[in-house]
N, C-alpha and C positions, 0 to 999 in steps of 0.2 A: 594760573589758570588750567594754559599749557599742558604742564608739570600735572595735573590734578586728570584732565583726560586721557594721556597718556596709562597712566596708569591705574585707572576703570578700564582702557583697552587692553592691556596687561589682563588681568586678573580676570575681567570675561573670558580670553583667550586659555588660562589659565584654566576654567571653573570648564569650559569646554573641552578643555585634553582628561579632564579629570573622570569628564561625566564619559567621557569616548572609551576612557582604559577604564573603569565602574562596568563596562558590559565585557561579559564572558563570553568567546567565538565559539560555539559548537560547529564541529563539520558533519552534515548529513548526507547522505545518500539515500534519495527516495524512489521507487518504482515506480513507474508509467506516469510520467507527465502531465500533468492536465485533472483523472480521473477524481471525482469528489473528495473521497475519501483521504488519496493521495494529496490535496491540497491542502493538510490544513494549518502543517509550517509555513507554508507559505501566502495562505490568508492572515494568518496570525502576524506574523512577521510585517508585512504590508502594511496591517490594520494599526501596527504598534505597539501587540498586547506581549509581543517576546522582548522587545526593548520595556516595557513596563517590569520583566524581568531580570533587566541587566545582562539579557544572551543580544546578541547578535548570531543571525542561524548563516551559515556558509555549505549552500545547497546543489548537490551535485543529484540530479535524475538519472537512470539504467533504467535497459530494458526488462526489466525483472529481478524477481527478488534472487534471483539466481545471484546476479550479478550487484548487487545489496550487501544479502550474505558476506559475500566472498568480501567486498569494501573495509566489513564492520569487523570480520575475523581477522582481516591482513591489519588493521590498528590504521588503515588510508586515512577513514571516518572513525565519527562517534556513537554514533548514534545510525541505525537502520529503519525506515518506513515502507513500511507494507511489506513483510515478507511472509511467504508462507508457510502456514504454522506446521507443516509437514518437515517439508525443509529445515526449520531452527529447529526441531526436533531431531533430527536424522543428524547436522552439525551438532546439537550442543552432546550425541547419546557417543561421538567421535570423539571429546574430546574438545573440541571448538572452544574457544573463548569468548560463548553467545550468553548471554541474560536478555531476559524478553523483560520489557518496563511498563507496557500495557499493551490488552489486545486493537487494534486495529481494525478490520471489519470482520463481523457476523453475517452470515447466514452470502448465500454467492448468488444471490437472483443478481446482480448487478452485471458480473460476469456471462457474456452471452455467445454461441456458437452458429456459423452463419454461412450457406453456398451462396450462389452466383444465383440469378434467378431464374435463368434456365437449367439450372443445375437436377440430375433427377433424384437426389437425395432428398428427403421430405422430414429427415428426423433425425436423430438421431442413433435411431437402431437399424438404422439404411445405411452404416459409416463402417460395414467392414468392406475390409478389403478397399480402405482409401486412410488418404491420412486427413488427420486432425493436428491442430497446429494448439500447442502451447508456447507461453513467454520463451523461460528457460528452468530450469534444473531447479527442483524446489520450490517452486513458485506455485499459490492456490490455482493457476489457471492447469500446470504438472498434475498435480495431486488431482482434478476436477476430472481431465482428462482418463487418469489412470484409472478413477472409481467408475466412469462413463462404460471402459473399456471392461472391466471388469462384471457390471451390476449388467453391462448388458450382451454379454461375452460375447465381446470383438475380438476374437483370437485373431484374425485378420490385420484390423486396421491397424495404420502405424500411425503414433508419437510423433509430430514434428519442433522440436524447438525452435518459434518464428520469431521469437522476439515481438514489440512491444505494435499495439492495433494498425500503424499506419506501415510497418512491412509487412502485417497480414493481409488486408485488403491488398494489395499490390499481388503478394503472394497468390492470389486466391483470383483477383481477374486477370493474371498469369496465364491461370494453370497448374504451378509448383505446388500448390497443396489445394485439398477439395474442400476442407475444412477450414475457415480460418475464425478467428476469436477476437475480441470486442469489448469493450466497456465503457460505459454514455459517458461524456457526450459525444463520443467518438462514434462514426459512423449510424449516428441519430436520420441523418439528409440520407444516406444508402440505403437507410430503410424505410426511408418516406416516402422518396420517387422510385420507389420497388425495384434497385439495384440488387439488392442480395437481401436473402429470404432468412428470418431466424429461425433455427432448429430446435433447441435448445437453451435453457440459464442454466447455470451451476446449479442451480435446485435441483435440478435433476437428475441430478447424481445425490444419491439418499446420504451417504457418506457427509455430505458438507453441507447439508439443509438444514438450517437452522442453527450450524455450530462455527463459531471463530473461525475464519477460515485464513485473514489475516494476522502478524502481529507488528509492534515493532521492539524494535532487539537496541541493545547497546554491548563496547565493546566492555568484556566483563573486566580489563585490566584501569578500563579508561573508570567503571562503574565505582569499581575501588578506592580507587587517586581520587574523584571528584563527584563527589554523593551527591552533594548538596548543587551543584548546574543542573547533573540531572533528576532531581527533582524542582527546579526550578522550571526544569525543561515542561515534565510534566504537568507545573500548575499551569502554564502559560498553556499547552495542549490543551490541557480541560476549559480553560474559560473562552481557545478561540474554539470548541466544537459548543461551544454554548454560544457563544457571536453565530459561528454559522448557521443555527437552527433559530434563534429567535431576532436580531435584528439583520435588515433588509440593506442596510450597507456590504456584510457579508456578500450578499448575490451581485451588488455594484463591483465587488473588487473582482470577483472570480470570475465578471462575463470582460472587463477592459483586462486584466490579466490574459485570459484566453482569446481575448478576441471572437467573442460569442454574441448570442444576442439574450437579454433576460430570461424568454420563454423559454431558451432553453437551458439555462444554468436552472433556472424552477423543473421542471423538465427532471432533468439527472437529479435532482436532490429528492426530490417530492417522489418520485414512479421508481428508482432503484434505490434509493438512498434513506428511508423513512429512518426515523426517529427511533430505537436505538441503536441503529446496527454499525454507529462509529461509537458506542462508546465504549471509553477508554478502560474502565473499569472494571471487566468484565468479562473473563474469557469464558464461553458455554460452550458447554458438553465435554468439558477435557477427559472426562475417562476415558467417551470413545472416541476423542479422534490420537488419543495413545491407543487404542488398541486397532482402528484405521491406521497407523504409523505403521502397525506392524503388516496387517495386512493387504498395503500397499505397498510393504517392501520398503519403507522409506527403513525402518530401522528394526533390528533383529529380535527385538525382546520388547517387552512394555516399560518406560520407564517409571523405575519406583517415585514410592509418593517423596523421597527422600530427596532424590533427584527432582522431582519437579519442582519441589521447595527450593531448592537450592538454583535452580534454572526460574522460575516466575520471579521477580522482586519486583514490581509496580508497587510503586511512593504509596503510601494512604496520601491520601487528600488533605 
C-alpha cells in the first residue's frame, strides 16, 4: 500500500513537471503599466488564458514605447506591446528587426494633456513658448505632440520627453514642464478634484484621430524561429480582449491588480476605450499613417506596399 502511494505521488510530481515544461515562456516589454489597453497580457495571464494556450509571460513594464521598442530590437525581450506606430515605421525603415503582430490601440482619445489649475494655458493652441511633455521618442505621445506643433503652428513650443504619467504629474506640479500628459486611470482623481485641467486629447491632433496609434511588435528573428509561439500568443491575446469587454471578472482582475475601485476601472474602459479601440486585428488608416510618418519626419520617404507586407505579420484568426 505504501509503495503504491509513493508511486502515485511520484506520478503526480512528474505530471506536474511535464505540464510546467509544456508552457513556453515569452518575454514581453509593455509600455505604461496599468493603462487599460496595455493590460491585456497582464489580465490574460492572471485569468489563466495564456496558460491555457501553453504560455507563461515574463512581463517587464517600461516608461514608453521608445524603451519598449529598443528592448525588442536588442532581443532582450521577444514581444513589445503598445509601441507608437510612427516609431515602429521609423525603426523598420532603418532596418531594425521588428515586425508587427497586431494593432494595439486605434484612436487617441485616451491620451490627454493637462496643466495645473492656475496655469494661464487654456487650450493646446496657447502652448507656443511653453513645454509640452511626451513619454519617449517614437511613442504615440511623441507623435501627437509633434502633430500638435505642426497643426497649430506652435513653432515656439518645446517638446520634452518626460516618461510616464507619474513622472509627468510631478514635473507639472513642480514647474519642470508646463503641459503634462496622462492616460486613464491615471490622473482621474486629480481631474475630478480640480487640481489639474485637461486642455487637449490625442484626438485633437488630426493626424491621429480615428487612426491606429499603437502596435504590438515582435523581434523578427524570434518570429522566424518561433512562429507557432507567436500565433498562440495572439490567439490568447484575442481571447483576452474579448474577455475584457464581455466578462465582469476582467474588471475584478484589473481593479485587484491596480488597487483601484470598480467604478474607476469601468470609467476607464467605457469612457476612454470603447470597443473596438483595442481590436488587435485591424490597423486603421494605414495609407494616411505612412504619409504622416513622412510629414512628421519619422521616415524619410513612404514605406512601399512591399515593405508594409514584410513589416505587418498579423497571424490569422
